[in-house]
Structures are given as C-alpha cells and as structure tokens.
N, C-alpha and C positions, 0 to 999 in steps of 0.2 A: 229694505235691505239691512239697515242698521239695527232695526228691531229684531230681525232674525238672528243676527250675530249676537246681539245682547241676550236673546232668549237661549241660544245654544250655549253661550258662555255661562249663563245662569244654570242651565241644566247640568253642564259639566261640573260647575262648582258644587252644586247640591249633590251630585253623584259622588264626587270626591269626598265631600264631608261625610256622606252616609257610609262610604267605604272606610273612611278613617275611624268613624265611630264603631263600625263593626269590628275592625281590627283591634281597636283599643278595648272593646268590651270582652274580647276573648283572651283575658289575662290568665285565667286558670283553666286547668283541665282535669281529667279523671285521675291522673297521676298525683295531682295535688291533694285531691280528696283521699286517695289511697294513703298518701304519706301521713296526712292528719289522722286518718283512721288507725294507722299503725302506732302513732304516738298515743292515741286514746286507748288502744289495746294494751300498751305498755303500762299506762297509768292504772288501767283496770287490774292488770296482773299484780302490780304493786299494792293496790288497795286490797285485793284478795289475800295477799301474803300478810299484810298488817292485820286485816280482819281475822285471819286464822290464828295469828299470834295472840291477838286480843282475847279470842274465845278460849285459848289455852291457859290463860292467866288464872291464878287463884282468886276466887271471889272476894277474899278479904284483903287483897292488895289494891286498895282504891287509888293510890298514887300511880302505880304502874298502869292500871286500867285507864285512868284519865290521860296519861301520856300517850298510850297507844291510840286511844280514841281521838285525841287531838291530831295526831298524824294522819289518821284515817279520814277525819272530817276535812282536813286541809287538802288531801288528795281528791276527795269527792268534789269539793268545791272547784278545784282546778279542772278536774275532768268535766264537770258540768259546763264550765265556761268554755272549754275547748269544743264541747259538743255544740254549743251555740254558734261558735265560729264555723265549725263543720257544716252546719245547716245552711248558713249564709253562703259559704263557699260552694256547696252543692247547688244551691239555688242559682247562683251566678253562672255556674257552668251550663245549666240546662234551660235557662231562660231563652226564649226565642227573640224577644224584642231587645234591640240594642240599647234603647233608652232605659228599659227596665234593668238590664245588666249594669249599665252605668250608674243607675240609682243605687243598686246593691253595693257596687264597688265603692261609691262615694260614702255610703254608710259605714262600710268596712274600714275605709281609709280614715275617715274623720272621727269616728267614735269607737267602733268595736275593737279593732286591732290594737290601737294604743292603750285602751283601758284594759283589754285582755292581757296584754303583755305585762302591764303593771300588776294586775291581779295575780297572774301566774307567778310572777317574781315574788310577790308578798307571800304566796302559799309556800313556795320553795324556801324562802327565808324563815317562815314560821317553823317549818320542819327542821331547819338548820338550828334554830334557837332551841328547840327541844333537845337536840343532840348536845348543844353547848351547855345546856342546863344539867346534862347528865354525862360529864366528861369521861367517866370510867365505863360507860355502858356501850359496848361494841355494837349492839343491835341498833341503837339510835344513831351511832356514827355511820353505820352502813345505810341506814334510812336516809340520813342527810346526803351521803354520797350518791345514793340512788336517785333521790329527789333532784339533786343538782344535775345529774346526767339526763334524766328524763324531762324534767320541767325546764331546766336552764338551757342545757346543751341542745336538746331537741325541740321542745315546744316553743320556748321563747325565740330561739334562733329561726324556727320556721315562721312564727308570727312576724318577725323582722323581715324575713324574705318576702312574705306576702305583701307587707307594707311597702317595701321598696319596688316590688313589681307593679303595684298599683300606681305608685308615684311615677315610675318610669312610663307607664302607659298614658299618664296625663300630660306628658311633655309634648 
C-alpha cells in the first residue's frame, strides 16, 4: 500500500514537472517572431536608403563615400545579428520537445541576447559617432536619430523584453 502511494506521488510529481517545463518552454510565440521581423524590415529599409544615397555620391568624394559606407556596414552588421536572434526565436517556437526548447532558451538567455544587445548598441553608437564627427551634416544627424529609434528604441528594447521573459520563465 505504501509503495502504491509512493508510486502515485512520484507519477504526480513527474507529471507536474513535465507540465511545468512545457509551460516554461512556451515563452515565445509567432507574434514575437513577427515583431522581430518588423524590426529587421525597418533596418533593411534604412540600409536601402543609405545604400541609395551612397550610390548617388560623386566618385571623387572618398570621404563622403567612406562615411556612408560606414553607416551602411554598421546597419548590415546589426541586421545580421538580429537575424541570428530571429532564427533561434523561431526555432524555440516550433520545437516539439520541451527539453530542446529549454536548451534554446538557455542559449538565448546566457549568451545570445546579452551579447546581441551590446553589439546592436555598439552599432547604434558607431552611427551616432559618425553624425557627431559631422555636426553640420543633417543627413548624418537624421541617420543617427533613425538608428537610435530603430536599433535602440525598438531592437534593444525588444532584446531586453525577450531576456526578461526568459528570466521570468526560469523562476
């Protein structure tokens, strides 16, 4: 009789733990992937605008070409990093195994999100430094503002939100 009670208790505890892991693993959904895709689209549009401006510069204005290319490369780098986050986010959404979902969330939490946040901030700051180096240039001032809005206000804020949601799921 005691063995049966212990076995039932064990089954209930295991069932509870599995249910808890399943709930914890479902941290993200398709809305999150859509939000990150929207941020990536905004960065792509920004990249396209800078690229168009770059191609319209005079070939003999090396300093301007370098400045525009610098902004474009920083945007591309931030975009690529966020694409990597997007892939892991999407993988975590569609994984069937709770343990695999938790593994992806652990990698996101411990390594990818903090490093990505720092990296995107560095790229935003690099674009701002180009504007600061050209105080009279309204184009670079607008690029700095746009980078702050997209990379800082949207991307970094979203990475922070993802990080907090994983942290809350671990409690």
